[in-house]
Structure formats: C-alpha cells, structure tokens
C-alpha positions as CSV (number, residue, x, y, z in Angstrom):
1,M,-54.2,-8.4,-11.8
2,R,-53.5,-5.7,-9.0
3,Q,-52.0,-2.5,-9.4
4,F,-48.5,-3.2,-7.6
5,P,-47.0,1.1,-7.0
6,V,-43.9,1.3,-6.4
7,V,-42.8,2.8,-3.0
8,S,-39.5,3.6,-1.2
9,A,-38.5,3.9,2.2
10,A,-35.8,7.1,1.3
11,L,-38.6,9.0,2.2
12,V,-41.5,9.9,5.6
13,L,-43.9,12.5,6.1
14,A,-42.9,14.8,8.7
15,A,-44.8,17.1,10.8
16,G,-46.1,20.2,8.6
17,G,-46.0,17.8,5.5
18,A,-42.8,18.3,4.9
19,L,-40.8,15.4,3.1
20,V,-37.4,14.3,5.1
21,L,-34.7,11.5,4.7
22,A,-35.6,8.7,6.7
23,A,-32.1,7.4,7.7
24,Q,-28.7,7.9,6.7
25,N,-28.2,4.3,5.1
26,P,-27.6,4.3,1.7
27,R,-29.6,2.0,1.1
28,D,-33.1,3.6,2.4
29,L,-32.6,6.8,0.0
30,V,-33.5,4.9,-3.1
31,P,-36.1,7.2,-5.3
32,A,-39.1,5.1,-6.6
33,G,-39.0,5.2,-10.6
34,A,-42.3,6.7,-12.0
35,E,-43.6,3.4,-13.3
36,S,-46.2,1.3,-12.5
37,F,-46.6,-2.5,-12.7
38,G,-49.3,-4.8,-12.1
39,V,-48.7,-8.6,-10.6
40,R,-50.2,-11.6,-11.0
41,V,-49.3,-15.1,-9.7
42,V,-48.0,-17.9,-12.4
43,A,-46.5,-20.4,-10.6
44,T,-45.8,-21.4,-6.9
45,D,-44.6,-24.3,-4.8
46,L,-41.3,-23.9,-7.0
47,A,-38.1,-25.7,-5.0
48,N,-35.5,-22.3,-5.0
49,P,-35.5,-21.4,-8.1
50,W,-32.7,-19.8,-9.0
51,E,-32.7,-19.5,-12.8
52,V,-35.4,-18.4,-15.6
53,T,-34.5,-18.0,-19.0
54,W,-37.6,-16.4,-21.7
55,G,-37.1,-20.3,-24.2
56,P,-37.9,-19.9,-28.1
57,D,-40.8,-21.7,-26.8
58,G,-42.4,-19.2,-25.4
59,Y,-42.0,-21.0,-21.7
60,L,-39.9,-19.9,-19.1
61,W,-37.3,-22.3,-18.4
62,V,-36.4,-22.4,-14.5
63,T,-33.7,-24.5,-12.9
64,E,-35.3,-25.7,-9.4
65,R,-31.6,-25.1,-7.2
66,T,-32.7,-27.6,-4.5
67,A,-35.0,-30.2,-6.0
68,F,-32.7,-30.4,-8.6
69,R,-34.8,-29.8,-11.7
70,V,-35.4,-28.0,-14.9
71,T,-38.9,-27.1,-15.3
72,R,-40.6,-25.0,-18.3
73,V,-43.5,-23.0,-17.4
74,N,-46.3,-21.7,-19.3
75,P,-46.3,-18.1,-18.3
76,A,-50.1,-18.1,-19.3
77,D,-51.3,-20.3,-16.8
78,G,-48.7,-21.8,-14.9
79,S,-48.7,-24.9,-16.1
80,R,-45.2,-26.9,-16.0
81,Q,-43.3,-29.5,-17.0
82,V,-40.3,-31.5,-15.9
83,A,-37.6,-31.7,-18.4
84,L,-34.7,-33.1,-16.3
85,T,-34.2,-34.1,-12.6
86,L,-30.3,-34.1,-12.2
87,T,-29.1,-37.1,-9.7
88,G,-26.0,-36.6,-8.4
89,V,-26.2,-33.2,-6.7
90,H,-24.4,-31.9,-4.1
91,Q,-26.2,-29.2,-2.2
92,T,-26.0,-28.2,1.3
93,V,-28.1,-25.2,2.4
94,V,-28.1,-21.9,0.5
95,Q,-25.0,-21.4,-2.0
96,D,-24.4,-24.6,-4.2
97,G,-26.8,-27.5,-6.2
98,L,-28.1,-26.7,-9.8
99,L,-27.6,-23.4,-10.3
100,G,-27.1,-21.3,-13.9
101,L,-29.0,-22.3,-16.9
102,A,-27.9,-21.4,-20.5
103,L,-30.0,-22.4,-24.1
104,H,-27.7,-22.5,-27.1
105,P,-28.8,-19.9,-29.9
106,D,-30.1,-22.4,-31.7
107,L,-32.8,-24.2,-29.5
108,L,-35.7,-25.1,-31.7
109,Q,-34.0,-24.0,-35.0
110,G,-33.7,-26.9,-37.2
111,R,-30.3,-26.6,-36.9
112,G,-29.6,-30.0,-35.0
113,R,-28.1,-27.8,-32.0
114,D,-31.0,-28.2,-29.6
115,Y,-28.5,-27.8,-26.6
116,V,-29.0,-26.6,-22.8
117,Y,-26.0,-26.2,-20.6
118,L,-26.5,-26.7,-16.9
119,A,-24.1,-26.0,-14.1
120,Y,-24.6,-27.7,-11.2
121,V,-22.1,-28.6,-7.8
122,Y,-21.7,-32.0,-7.3
123,D,-19.5,-34.4,-4.9
124,A,-16.0,-35.3,-6.2
125,D,-15.3,-37.5,-3.9
126,P,-16.9,-40.7,-3.0
127,G,-16.4,-41.7,0.8
128,A,-18.2,-40.0,3.6
129,A,-16.5,-36.3,3.2
130,A,-17.8,-34.2,0.9
131,T,-15.4,-32.7,-1.8
132,P,-17.7,-30.0,-3.8
133,R,-16.8,-29.6,-7.2
134,L,-18.9,-27.7,-10.1
135,R,-19.7,-29.5,-13.1
136,V,-21.1,-27.5,-16.5
137,R,-23.1,-30.5,-18.6
138,R,-24.9,-29.6,-21.6
139,Y,-28.0,-31.5,-22.3
140,T,-29.9,-32.2,-26.0
141,Y,-33.9,-31.0,-25.7
142,D,-36.1,-33.5,-27.1
143,A,-38.7,-31.4,-28.5
144,T,-41.0,-34.1,-29.1
145,A,-40.8,-35.7,-25.0
146,H,-40.3,-31.7,-24.1
147,T,-37.0,-33.4,-22.0
148,L,-33.5,-33.2,-21.5
149,A,-31.2,-35.9,-22.1
150,A,-27.6,-37.2,-24.0
151,P,-25.5,-35.3,-21.3
152,H,-22.4,-34.2,-22.6
153,D,-19.7,-32.7,-19.7
154,V,-18.3,-29.4,-20.8
155,I,-16.0,-28.7,-18.0
156,D,-15.8,-30.0,-14.5
157,S,-13.8,-30.4,-11.1
158,L,-14.5,-26.5,-10.9
159,P,-13.5,-25.6,-7.6
160,A,-16.9,-25.0,-5.8
161,Y,-17.9,-25.0,-1.6
162,D,-20.8,-24.1,0.6
163,D,-20.6,-19.9,-0.1
164,H,-20.7,-17.9,-2.5
165,G,-20.5,-19.6,-5.5
166,G,-21.5,-17.7,-8.5
167,G,-22.3,-20.3,-11.0
168,R,-24.4,-17.9,-13.5
169,L,-24.1,-18.8,-17.2
170,V,-24.5,-17.3,-20.4
171,V,-23.4,-17.7,-24.1
172,G,-22.3,-14.8,-25.2
173,P,-22.7,-13.1,-29.0
174,D,-19.5,-14.4,-30.2
175,G,-20.9,-17.9,-29.3
176,M,-18.6,-17.8,-25.9
177,L,-19.9,-19.4,-22.7
178,Y,-19.4,-17.5,-19.8
179,L,-19.9,-18.8,-16.2
180,S,-19.0,-16.5,-12.8
181,R,-17.3,-18.6,-10.2
182,G,-17.5,-16.8,-6.6
183,D,-14.7,-16.6,-4.0
184,Q,-16.5,-19.6,-1.7
185,G,-17.2,-18.0,0.9
186,A,-13.5,-17.6,2.0
187,N,-12.4,-14.6,4.9
188,F,-16.3,-14.9,5.7
189,L,-18.8,-16.6,8.1
190,K,-17.8,-20.0,9.1
191,N,-15.2,-19.8,6.4
192,Y,-13.1,-17.4,8.2
193,C,-9.9,-18.9,8.0
194,N,-10.0,-19.5,4.4
195,T,-7.6,-17.8,2.1
196,I,-9.3,-15.6,-0.7
197,R,-7.8,-16.7,-3.8
198,A,-9.5,-14.3,-5.7
199,Q,-6.4,-12.5,-7.1
200,D,-4.7,-15.9,-7.3
201,L,-3.3,-16.8,-11.4
202,P,-3.1,-20.2,-13.1
203,T,0.7,-21.0,-14.2
204,A,0.6,-22.7,-17.5
205,A,1.9,-26.4,-15.9
206,Q,-1.3,-26.2,-13.8
207,V,-3.3,-25.1,-17.1
208,A,-1.8,-28.3,-19.4
209,A,-2.3,-30.2,-16.1
210,R,-6.3,-28.7,-16.1
211,D,-5.9,-27.8,-12.0
212,W,-8.5,-25.1,-12.4
213,S,-7.9,-24.5,-8.4
214,T,-7.5,-21.1,-9.0
215,Y,-10.8,-20.5,-10.6
216,Q,-12.0,-19.0,-8.0
217,G,-13.1,-14.9,-7.9
218,K,-13.6,-15.4,-11.7
219,I,-15.6,-15.4,-15.0
220,L,-14.8,-17.5,-17.2
221,R,-14.8,-17.9,-20.9
222,M,-15.0,-20.9,-22.6
223,T,-15.9,-22.6,-26.0
224,L,-18.7,-24.7,-26.0
225,D,-16.8,-27.6,-25.8
226,G,-15.2,-26.5,-22.3
227,G,-11.7,-25.1,-23.8
228,I,-9.5,-21.8,-23.8
229,P,-10.7,-19.9,-26.6
230,A,-7.5,-18.8,-28.6
231,D,-8.4,-14.9,-28.1
232,N,-8.9,-15.5,-24.1
233,P,-6.9,-13.0,-22.2
234,A,-3.1,-13.8,-21.3
235,I,-3.3,-12.5,-17.6
236,A,0.5,-12.7,-16.0
237,G,1.4,-14.1,-19.6
238,V,-0.8,-17.4,-19.2
239,R,-4.0,-17.9,-21.4
240,S,-6.5,-19.7,-19.5
241,H,-10.1,-20.0,-19.4
242,I,-10.1,-16.7,-17.0
243,Y,-11.4,-13.7,-18.7
244,S,-11.8,-11.2,-15.8
245,Y,-11.1,-11.8,-12.3
246,G,-11.0,-9.9,-8.4
247,L,-14.3,-11.0,-7.8
248,R,-16.0,-11.6,-4.9
249,N,-19.6,-13.8,-6.0
250,P,-20.7,-12.8,-9.2
251,Q,-23.9,-14.1,-9.5
252,G,-25.9,-11.9,-12.3
253,L,-23.8,-12.3,-15.9
254,S,-25.5,-10.3,-19.2
255,F,-25.4,-9.0,-22.4
256,G,-26.0,-5.6,-24.1
257,P,-27.5,-5.1,-27.4
258,S,-23.8,-4.1,-28.5
259,G,-22.0,-7.3,-27.0
260,L,-21.1,-5.7,-23.4
261,L,-20.9,-8.0,-20.4
262,Y,-22.5,-6.8,-17.5
263,A,-22.0,-8.3,-13.8
264,S,-23.3,-7.8,-10.3
265,E,-21.5,-8.8,-7.5
266,H,-22.1,-9.2,-3.8
267,G,-19.8,-7.3,-1.8
268,P,-19.2,-7.3,1.9
269,S,-20.9,-4.4,4.5
270,T,-21.1,-2.4,1.6
271,D,-20.6,-2.1,-1.7
272,D,-22.3,-4.5,-4.2
273,E,-21.7,-3.7,-7.8
274,L,-22.6,-3.5,-11.2
275,D,-20.0,-4.1,-13.5
276,L,-18.6,-3.3,-17.0
277,I,-16.3,-6.3,-17.8
278,R,-13.3,-6.7,-19.5
279,A,-11.1,-8.9,-21.1
280,G,-7.9,-8.9,-18.5
281,G,-10.3,-6.7,-16.1
282,N,-8.9,-7.1,-12.6
283,Y,-12.2,-5.8,-10.5
284,G,-9.6,-5.6,-7.3
285,W,-11.8,-7.9,-4.8
286,P,-10.4,-8.4,-2.0
287,H,-8.3,-5.5,-1.6
288,V,-11.2,-2.8,-3.1
289,A,-14.3,-3.0,-2.3
290,G,-16.6,-0.9,-5.2
291,F,-14.5,2.5,-5.7
292,N,-10.8,2.5,-4.2
293,D,-11.7,5.2,-2.2
294,D,-11.2,4.3,1.5
295,R,-15.1,4.1,2.2
296,G,-16.5,1.8,4.9
297,Y,-14.4,-1.0,3.7
298,V,-10.8,-2.2,5.3
299,Y,-9.3,-6.0,4.5
300,A,-9.0,-8.2,7.3
301,R,-6.8,-10.8,6.5
302,W,-8.1,-13.6,9.1
303,G,-6.4,-16.7,8.0
304,A,-2.6,-14.5,8.3
305,S,-3.8,-13.7,12.3
306,S,-0.7,-13.9,14.5
307,P,0.3,-14.5,16.9
308,E,-3.2,-16.1,18.0
309,P,-4.1,-18.6,14.7
310,C,-7.2,-17.6,13.2
311,T,-9.0,-20.6,14.5
312,S,-8.9,-19.2,18.3
313,L,-11.0,-16.3,17.3
314,K,-14.6,-15.5,16.7
315,F,-15.8,-14.2,13.8
316,D,-17.0,-10.5,13.5
317,N,-17.1,-8.8,10.5
318,L,-16.8,-5.1,11.7
319,N,-14.8,-5.7,14.6
320,P,-11.5,-8.2,13.7
321,P,-8.6,-7.8,16.8
322,A,-5.5,-6.5,16.9
323,S,-4.1,-10.1,15.6
324,V,-5.5,-9.8,12.1
325,P,-3.6,-7.7,9.4
326,R,-5.8,-4.8,8.3
327,A,-5.0,-3.3,5.0
328,T,-6.9,0.2,3.4
329,E,-7.9,0.3,0.0
330,A,-5.4,2.5,-1.1
331,S,-2.7,1.1,-0.2
332,W,-3.5,-1.5,-3.3
333,T,-2.9,-0.6,-7.1
334,H,-2.8,-2.7,-10.2
335,P,-2.8,-1.0,-13.5
336,D,-5.7,-3.3,-14.7
337,F,-8.1,-2.5,-12.1
338,V,-11.5,-2.1,-13.3
339,P,-13.8,0.3,-10.7
340,P,-17.4,-0.8,-11.1
341,L,-20.2,1.3,-13.3
342,V,-22.1,2.1,-9.6
343,T,-22.4,0.4,-6.6
344,F,-24.8,-0.7,-4.2
345,F,-24.2,1.7,-2.0
346,T,-21.1,3.5,-1.0
347,V,-22.0,4.3,2.3
348,P,-20.1,7.7,3.9
349,S,-17.4,8.2,5.5
350,G,-17.4,7.5,9.1
351,F,-20.9,5.3,8.9
352,D,-21.4,3.1,11.7
353,L,-22.1,0.0,10.1
354,R,-23.1,-1.6,13.6
355,S,-25.5,0.7,13.9
356,G,-26.5,1.6,10.8
357,G,-26.9,-1.8,9.4
358,N,-24.8,-2.9,6.2
359,A,-26.0,-0.7,2.6
360,T,-26.0,-4.6,0.5
361,I,-29.2,-5.1,-1.4
362,A,-27.6,-9.1,-1.6
363,P,-27.6,-8.9,-6.0
364,G,-28.9,-11.8,-8.1
365,Q,-29.1,-12.2,-11.5
366,L,-28.8,-8.7,-13.8
367,E,-30.7,-8.2,-16.6
368,V,-30.3,-5.9,-19.9
369,Y,-33.6,-3.8,-20.7
370,A,-33.2,-3.0,-24.4
371,G,-36.3,-3.0,-25.6
372,T,-38.5,0.3,-26.0
373,A,-41.6,-0.6,-24.8
374,I,-41.2,1.0,-21.0
375,P,-40.3,4.8,-21.8
376,G,-37.0,6.5,-21.0
377,W,-35.7,2.5,-20.2
378,K,-33.7,2.3,-23.0
379,T,-30.9,0.9,-22.3
380,S,-31.0,-0.4,-18.5
381,L,-29.6,-2.7,-16.2
382,L,-32.0,-4.5,-14.0
383,V,-31.0,-6.1,-10.8
384,T,-32.2,-8.5,-7.9
385,G,-32.1,-7.3,-4.6
386,M,-32.4,-10.6,-2.4
387,R,-31.7,-8.9,1.4
388,T,-33.8,-5.7,0.5
389,G,-37.5,-7.0,-1.2
390,A,-36.3,-4.7,-4.4
391,I,-35.7,-5.1,-8.3
392,Y,-33.6,-2.1,-9.2
393,R,-32.9,-0.4,-12.2
394,A,-29.7,2.1,-13.4
395,K,-29.8,4.1,-16.7
396,L,-27.3,3.5,-19.2
397,S,-25.1,6.1,-21.2
398,D,-26.0,5.6,-25.2
399,D,-22.1,3.9,-25.9
400,G,-23.5,1.4,-22.4
401,R,-19.8,2.1,-20.7
402,A,-21.6,4.2,-17.8
403,V,-24.2,4.4,-15.7
404,V,-26.2,8.0,-15.9
405,G,-28.0,9.0,-12.5
406,A,-28.4,7.4,-9.9
407,P,-30.3,3.9,-9.2
408,V,-34.1,3.5,-8.5
409,T,-36.8,1.2,-7.7
410,V,-38.2,-0.7,-9.5
411,V,-40.7,-3.3,-7.8
412,R,-40.8,-3.9,-3.9
413,D,-41.8,-6.4,-1.8
414,A,-41.0,-9.3,1.1
415,D,-39.7,-11.2,-1.3
416,R,-36.0,-12.6,-2.1
417,F,-35.7,-12.3,-5.6
418,R,-33.7,-14.1,-7.3
419,D,-33.6,-14.0,-11.6
420,T,-35.3,-12.0,-14.1
421,A,-36.1,-12.2,-17.6
422,F,-38.1,-10.0,-19.8
423,A,-40.9,-11.1,-22.4
424,P,-40.4,-10.8,-26.3
425,D,-43.1,-7.8,-25.9
426,G,-40.9,-5.9,-23.3
427,R,-43.8,-5.1,-20.8
428,R,-43.9,-8.4,-19.0
429,L,-40.9,-8.9,-16.3
430,Y,-40.7,-12.4,-14.8
431,V,-39.3,-12.6,-11.5
432,V,-38.4,-16.2,-9.6
433,T,-38.4,-15.7,-5.6
434,D,-36.1,-17.6,-3.0
435,S,-38.8,-19.8,-0.8
436,F,-37.0,-19.1,2.4
437,G,-34.5,-16.8,3.7
438,I,-34.2,-13.0,5.0
439,T,-35.2,-10.1,3.0
440,T,-36.9,-6.8,3.8
441,D,-40.4,-5.7,3.7
442,P,-41.7,-2.5,1.7
443,K,-41.8,-0.7,5.0
444,G,-38.4,-1.6,5.8
445,Q,-38.7,-3.7,8.1
446,R,-36.0,-7.7,8.0
447,T,-38.5,-10.4,8.1
448,E,-38.3,-14.3,7.0
449,T,-41.8,-14.3,6.2
450,L,-42.0,-14.0,2.6
451,A,-44.9,-12.8,0.5
452,H,-44.2,-15.4,-2.4
453,P,-41.9,-18.2,-1.3
454,G,-40.6,-20.3,-4.3
455,A,-42.6,-18.5,-7.2
456,V,-43.0,-17.5,-11.1
457,L,-44.5,-13.6,-10.6
458,E,-45.5,-11.2,-13.6
459,Y,-45.3,-7.7,-13.6
460,T,-46.6,-5.9,-16.6
461,Y,-45.8,-2.6,-17.2
462,A,-49.3,-0.2,-16.7
463,P,-48.9,3.1,-18.4
464,S,-50.5,6.1,-16.7
465,R,-53.4,7.3,-18.5
C-alpha cells in the first residue's frame, strides 16, 4: 500500500521561498487537510461504477452504469459477483443508464425484507424514437444464490433525459425512500432551447392522474411502495412526492446521524452546492445559483429568445446574445428560498470566467462521516469532485445545520471520483471512479487520461506518528 499525501494547488513556492497564491480561481485555492491516506486498488475494469454502498454482508454493492450490473465486490481481495444484470435499460453517454441503489435497512436481518432498490432510465416508447423515463424498482436478494430477483416496480414514468439526471436513492431513517431528480440539462449545452422546470409544481389533477412531468429539479420522498406520504409538504397547496425543489442536478443524498438530509448539487460555471434539505424548501434554481448574491451567475433564458428564435442561435454559456432575456439573482425572491451550506465555489465580483476558468468541481455523491476514527472529522460532509480529481471535506457544526470554516481537500488524483462509502471501522474509505471523462491531475492540468478508470479504490487513514 503506497502512501497518498494530500496535495493542494492553492500554493506555489515563489522566489526566495515565500508561499504565494497560484491563481485567483477559488477552486485552485483549497487548502489540503492534514491527514494522510494509504491507497490500494481493490478492483478495476468496472463499467462506469456509479454507486458504492457498504452492505451488511461486508461486501461493497456497486452499480455499473453502462453495463447495467449490480456487482458485489469483496473489499479484501477485489473478487466480485454479479447479483443482477438488468435488461431494458436506456443509456446514451454520461448521464443515464443504471444509477442509484439503496439497501433496505432490514437486508439480511432475518425479517423477510431483503430488499434492494434501483433507479434506472428506460425507453418508454417501443418505436424508433427514444422516450426516456426513470423507474425505481425493488428486488429481493437471495442470500444463497447471491442474486437479485422478484422485480417489483415502485414508481415509473418519471421524466428523464440525456443530461442532469440526478438519480441518487437513499432510504431515510423515517423509513421513506428519497430520490434526486435533475433539471434534464435544460437551458444548457445541446438542450439549451429546453425550458428549465425546476420551479414547476404539479396541480392536484396532475397528481391524481399520476402525471409526474413536473418532477424535474426536485428531491422526491415516497413510501417504500411508491406512495405519497401523508406528511409530505403541501407545496403551493398540493401534496405530491416532491419534498424540495429548485435544484439543478443533485447527484448526492445522505442522511446525518441526527436525521438531517444533505444533498450535493451541480452549479453552472460556479456555485456547486452542499445543501441541507428541508421539507418544502426552494433552492432557487434557475433564478439563483448558490447564494442570492449577484456574483458570477445571471439567468439567461435561451428558450425565450426574441425576435431571433432559440434554434437559430449558437449556445454560449458565458456570453448569450442580446435576444436572450437575462435576470440577475437579486431580481428574484421567494419566501421558502434556502441558501446552501457552502458553495464550490462562488467567484469574486468581476471574475472573468472565460479567462479564469470555471469554478466548479462537478460534485458526485456526498457522504456524512459520523465516526471518531479520524480525529477532528466528526461530523463532516465528504463530497467527490469529478472535474477536479479531488475529494473534499466540509466540517459541520455540532447541530449539523451549518458548515464550520472552509472546505479542505482530502485526497487528490487524476480520477473522476463518483461515489464514496466508509467501512464500519471509519478508517477505510472506498471510492468508485468513472471509466472515462475529463478531470484535473494533481498538478492542476486538465486531462482525460485517468489514473484509475472504472475502479474501486480503498483509502486508509494513516495517523501520523
């Protein structure tokens, strides 16, 4: 096991030995944590592993997004067993396919509820043109055969597309199932003429008709059989599966030890967020990215371009043409707006994103560390940075409702870190990595040559002597 010293791109050695700031982009100014970790490659050649969860059987449960497999990996020797290969999964490039996995709390406890929940994208149209939708399906685990069987659909026909799909699943301490949904990539890149619906809410008639078309840019809360809980918030007078809304692409969901729910959310060119999720909370997107501070973000509504139609325009995220209406963050207010706990990263006023580079990390899953094996870490949020090749830690206050101090870098390598899971001892952190894509190496250089593509890595805390 080689030692993995944490490095930071925040500082360089100047002439005469003084430490000076290397750049003004705030994502390059993150200090390194004091801890060291040994790193070991547990498994390789996985097909874009998207979820990793420590199971009650002592195995790592992994979803392989582009192979449509649920694979159990032995953390001791990397041996693996395929518990399920799904059929009928729809997958294009980087945002769909087989996504989240959640284990029922009673799995392997002898209570007859050996359930595993999966979220995946499927094609609802049997014709030539794809009609992507997302489904949550429950399977029963056969502990003798080590396979998943007896599929049961929990909810389906949820909106899905080829970008910003969210898709994280978690069973909460309240026994409810939580699912994150992104804004489907609307108003961005090749989907720039599509309208963002993160603020849209269903009518009572839509809920009665099982029309889930507004379930975009939301966190959903449902019973384990897909029903609407009686204590879900009635937002704008309508109770639905929607627990919170106004989100761009929340790829991380995790509960803390006191039952608080946290999410990690992709920003545009700035302001990735770590959020404390509240029932009925509005997180501002697309009117606000990060804090409502008029720094680095202006809402440009490409689909409303006039007189030039949107389809005649060339998308430019930083410099939309004059025909595209724009609105500042300060022009929008809402009584239920919830600001983030912290952003990655809010740029200074006047920062030139075109020359200075974007200030996002592209966050994957986040994990709440509630253990004591690593001094000073209880209670902290760990979030993966896919575009920065880093894992970050944000220390929480004692009540879990605020972040104390600035985030620090935990580990760094030329990998797209997608998800994390701690072993019960609290010393070993398991991480899955994408098989391809763009990231940043430890020298701060953009690269598509990944150090550990499609892998499960083990980082073991190495206390200083």
